[in-house]
C-alpha positions in Angstrom: 166.6 50.9 154.9 169.3 49.0 153.1 171.1 50.1 150.0 169.7 47.1 148.0 166.1 48.2 148.9 166.8 51.8 148.0 168.3 51.0 144.6 165.6 48.5 143.9 163.0 51.2 144.4 164.9 53.5 142.1 165.1 50.8 139.4 161.3 50.2 139.7 160.7 53.9 139.3 163.1 54.5 136.5 163.4 51.6 134.1 159.7 51.5 133.0 159.8 55.3 132.5 162.8 55.1 130.1 161.2 52.3 128.1 157.9 54.2 127.9 159.8 57.4 126.7 161.6 55.5 124.0 158.4 53.7 122.8 156.5 56.9 122.6 159.4 59.0 121.0 161.3 56.5 118.8 163.1 59.5 117.1 165.2 59.7 120.3 166.9 56.4 119.4 167.9 57.8 116.0 169.1 61.0 117.6 171.3 59.0 119.9 172.9 57.3 116.9 173.5 60.6 115.2 174.9 62.1 118.4 177.4 59.3 118.7 178.8 60.1 115.2 179.0 63.8 116.0 180.9 63.2 119.3 183.3 60.8 117.5 184.1 63.5 115.1 185.0 65.9 118.0 187.1 63.2 119.7 189.1 62.6 116.5 189.7 66.4 116.0 189.6 67.5 119.6 192.3 70.2 119.4 190.5 71.9 116.5 187.2 72.0 118.4 188.8 73.3 121.6 190.2 76.2 119.6 186.8 76.8 117.9 185.1 76.9 121.3 187.7 79.5 122.5 187.1 81.7 119.5 183.3 81.7 119.8 183.2 82.1 123.6 185.3 85.2 123.3 183.2 86.4 120.4 180.2 86.4 122.7 182.1 88.6 125.3 182.8 85.5 127.5 186.1 84.4 128.9 187.6 81.1 127.9 190.0 79.1 130.0 191.7 75.8 129.4 192.8 73.7 132.4 195.2 70.8 131.9 194.8 69.4 135.4 192.4 69.7 138.3 194.8 72.0 140.1 194.9 74.3 137.1 191.1 74.5 137.2 191.1 75.4 140.8 193.7 78.1 140.3 191.6 79.6 137.5 188.5 79.6 139.7 190.5 81.4 142.4 191.7 84.0 140.0 188.1 84.7 138.9 186.3 84.8 142.2 189.1 86.5 144.2 187.6 87.5 147.6 184.0 86.9 146.7 182.4 84.7 149.4 178.9 83.7 148.5 178.8 80.9 146.0 176.0 78.7 144.6 176.7 75.4 142.7 174.6 73.3 140.4 174.9 69.6 140.1 178.1 68.7 138.3 180.3 65.7 138.4 183.3 67.7 137.2 183.0 69.9 140.3 183.4 66.8 142.4 186.2 65.6 140.1 188.3 68.7 140.9 187.2 68.8 144.6 185.9 72.4 144.1 183.6 72.5 147.2 186.4 71.3 149.4 188.8 73.8 147.9 186.3 76.7 148.6 185.1 75.3 152.0 186.1 78.5 153.9 183.4 80.4 151.9 179.6 80.4 152.1 179.1 77.8 149.4 176.0 75.7 148.7 174.9 73.0 146.4 171.5 73.9 145.0 170.3 70.6 143.4 168.2 68.9 146.1 170.1 65.6 145.9 173.5 67.4 146.0 172.3 69.5 148.9 171.4 66.4 150.9 174.8 64.9 150.1 176.5 68.1 151.2 174.8 68.4 154.6 175.4 64.7 155.2 179.1 65.1 154.5 178.5 62.3 152.0 179.4 61.5 148.3 177.0 61.0 145.4 176.0 57.4 144.6 174.7 58.1 141.1 175.5 60.5 138.2 172.0 61.8 137.8 170.4 61.0 141.2 173.2 61.6 143.7 171.1 60.8 146.8 169.3 57.6 145.7 171.1 55.8 148.6 169.0 57.8 151.0 165.5 56.8 152.0 162.8 59.3 152.8 163.4 58.7 156.5 167.2 59.3 156.0 166.4 62.6 154.3 164.0 63.6 157.2 166.8 62.9 159.7 169.3 65.0 157.7 166.9 67.9 157.3 165.9 67.8 161.0 169.5 68.0 162.0 170.6 70.7 159.5 167.5 72.7 158.5 164.5 72.6 160.9 163.5 70.7 164.0 160.0 70.7 162.6 160.9 68.1 160.0 160.4 64.5 161.0 159.6 61.1 159.5 155.9 62.0 159.1 156.8 65.2 157.1 155.7 64.7 153.5 158.2 64.7 150.7 156.5 67.9 149.3 157.0 69.7 152.6 160.7 68.6 152.8 161.2 70.1 149.3 159.5 73.3 150.4 161.8 73.7 153.4 164.9 73.3 151.2 163.5 75.6 148.5 163.0 78.4 151.0 166.5 78.0 152.4 168.2 78.0 149.0 166.2 81.0 147.8 168.0 83.2 150.2 171.3 81.8 148.9 170.4 82.6 145.3 169.4 86.1 146.0 172.7 86.9 147.8 175.1 84.9 145.7 178.2 86.6 144.2 179.1 83.7 142.0 177.2 80.8 140.3 179.3 77.8 139.3 177.8 75.1 137.0 178.9 72.3 134.8 177.6 71.8 131.2 175.6 69.0 129.5 177.1 70.1 126.2 179.3 72.8 124.7 178.5 74.0 121.1 181.8 74.7 119.2 180.2 76.8 116.5 178.7 79.3 119.0 180.6 78.8 122.3 177.3 78.2 124.0 176.7 75.8 126.8 173.6 73.8 127.4 172.3 72.8 130.9 169.4 70.4 131.4 167.4 70.4 134.7 164.1 69.8 136.3 164.3 71.8 139.5 164.9 75.3 138.3 167.9 75.8 140.5 170.3 76.0 137.5 168.4 79.0 136.1 168.9 80.7 139.5 172.6 79.8 139.6 173.2 81.1 136.1 171.3 84.4 136.2 171.1 85.7 139.8 174.9 86.1 140.6 177.0 88.7 138.7 179.6 86.0 137.8 178.7 82.7 136.1 181.5 80.1 135.8 180.9 76.9 133.8 183.4 74.1 134.3 183.2 71.0 132.2 185.4 68.4 130.4 186.5 68.7 126.8 184.4 65.6 126.1 181.3 67.8 126.3 182.1 69.6 123.1 179.8 69.0 120.1 180.1 70.6 116.7 177.0 72.7 116.6 174.4 74.3 118.8 171.8 72.0 117.3 173.9 69.0 118.3 174.0 70.4 121.9 170.2 70.4 122.0 170.3 66.9 120.6 172.6 65.8 123.5 170.3 67.5 126.0 167.3 65.6 124.5 169.0 62.2 124.5 170.5 62.6 127.9 167.1 63.6 129.5 165.3 60.7 127.8 167.7 58.0 128.7 167.8 59.3 132.3 164.0 59.0 132.5 163.1 62.7 132.6 161.6 63.5 129.2 160.8 66.1 128.2 163.1 67.9 130.6 161.4 70.7 132.5 164.1 73.2 131.6 166.9 73.5 129.0 169.2 76.5 129.6 171.4 78.1 127.0 174.2 80.4 127.9 176.2 82.3 125.3 178.3 84.9 127.1 177.2 87.3 129.8 173.8 89.0 129.9 173.2 91.6 127.2 170.5 93.9 125.8 169.8 95.4 122.4 166.9 97.6 123.3 168.5 100.9 122.6 168.8 101.4 118.8 169.3 97.6 118.5 172.9 97.9 119.6 173.9 94.9 121.7 175.6 95.9 124.9 176.6 93.9 128.0 175.9 93.4 130.9 172.2 93.7 131.4 170.1 92.3 134.2 172.0 89.0 134.5 175.7 88.2 135.0 178.3 90.7 134.0 180.8 88.0 133.5 180.7 84.5 131.9 183.7 82.2 132.2 184.0 78.7 130.5 186.7 76.5 131.9 187.4 73.4 129.7 189.1 70.7 131.6 191.4 68.0 130.2 192.5 65.9 133.3 193.2 62.8 131.3 190.6 63.2 128.6 193.1 64.1 125.8 195.2 61.1 126.5 192.1 58.9 126.4 191.2 60.4 123.1 194.4 59.0 121.6 193.6 55.5 122.7 191.4 53.5 120.2 189.5 51.8 123.0 189.5 54.3 125.9 188.2 57.1 123.6 184.9 55.3 123.7 184.5 56.4 127.3 184.5 60.1 126.1 181.2 59.4 124.3 179.3 59.0 127.6 176.5 61.6 128.1 176.0 60.8 131.8 172.5 59.5 131.6 173.2 56.9 134.3 171.1 54.2 132.6 173.9 51.7 132.8 173.8 51.7 136.6 170.5 50.0 136.8 171.4 47.1 134.6 174.6 46.4 136.5 174.7 43.7 139.2 178.0 45.0 140.7 176.4 48.4 141.2 173.3 46.9 142.8 175.6 45.0 145.2 178.3 47.5 146.0 176.6 50.9 145.4 179.0 53.8 145.4 181.9 51.5 146.3 181.8 50.4 142.7 183.9 53.2 141.4 185.1 56.5 142.9 182.4 59.0 143.6 181.1 60.9 141.7 182.2 58.4 139.1 180.4 55.2 140.2 178.7 52.4 138.3 179.9 51.0 135.0 180.7 54.4 133.4 182.3 55.4 136.7 184.9 52.6 136.3 186.0 54.2 133.0 186.0 57.7 134.3 187.9 56.8 137.5 190.6 55.4 135.3 190.7 58.4 133.0 190.5 61.2 135.6 192.0 59.6 138.7 194.3 57.0 137.4 192.5 54.5 139.6 191.9 51.1 138.0 191.4 49.0 141.1 187.6 49.1 141.3 187.4 47.5 137.8 188.1 44.1 139.5 184.5 44.2 141.0 183.0 44.2 137.5 181.0 40.9 136.8 180.9 41.5 133.0 177.1 40.9 132.8 177.2 43.3 129.7 173.8 44.8 130.6 175.5 48.2 130.5 176.4 47.8 126.9 172.9 46.8 125.9 171.3 49.9 127.4 173.9 52.5 126.6 172.4 55.2 124.2 175.9 55.9 122.8 176.6 52.3 122.0 179.8 52.2 124.2 181.2 48.7 124.7 181.6 49.3 128.4 182.6 45.7 129.3 185.4 45.8 126.7 186.7 49.1 128.1 186.6 47.8 131.6 188.4 44.6 130.5 191.2 46.8 129.4 191.2 48.7 132.6 191.4 45.5 134.5 194.5 44.6 132.5 196.0 48.0 133.3 195.3 47.4 137.0 197.1 44.0 136.9 200.1 45.2 134.8 
């Protein structure tokens, strides 16, 4: 099945869902406008908010790390995990950005999001921020699972059965994992908490089963308060077409208990260590640019992809995976200094019309095109 058929099926499944969600829950549109203002405040005062995150992560018995570059982030990860071998990952674009899985490829490391697992076993790259495997048809998935998981899987196997096979395989990885590594949908400066949104339940496993939880995310994910972090989770899920989200996870430091004389001690049943690595990798420079700073408002809902003719035509070649599609052009420029794919943009401006954060994506891409030619 061709890319155009696959993405057309995804659009037919997704676009009406988002419209229905917004029609039934109009408060989400107001929440998106409020969130834009909150995120702009952080961008304008980014150094202050990074310091606030540090103070509050450490106040919750967590460990805070700041990584200027991707290599800094990888070095920090190495210093935390040392010789631990069994690692589970949740879906995160930042983990791709720093090439984490490749860096740790000599260990027993597994993606636990279904789409990311399929991308991993196919030696592939994501084609969408939210749905990394939309370029694969059901038959494609059957072939991958037959080759990598069980000979009993074939084209007649139901989608439900395929999911069961993967779930049973990954459950063994959760139980034995030493380290769980995630991204973060939002970071609350006032508490040092991270918010993770999901539907599969794998992130809950990744964050509580291993004894070490590492969250790696960009400084652009900071919001002022925990209530704002929940707002970002709500808006992101709605505009991605998955509302209400099945799970919203909050992590504020390592596991703890207060069941003996109400004295809080750590660890308890869950992780003994929580580490937050905040990554710059071009974001702070973008924050200083009056136009490029708009890119930092992106909440990774992926809605702009499906209104973009260039993405429909070129797929993951429009950008640099995992940063593909209209928002991917911006993020390829910020994090990879790659401006070249911007020339594929047709400036239909559909991306601007559907963006919940009101980012003028065509105008940002126009600047990136100029940078590519200069």
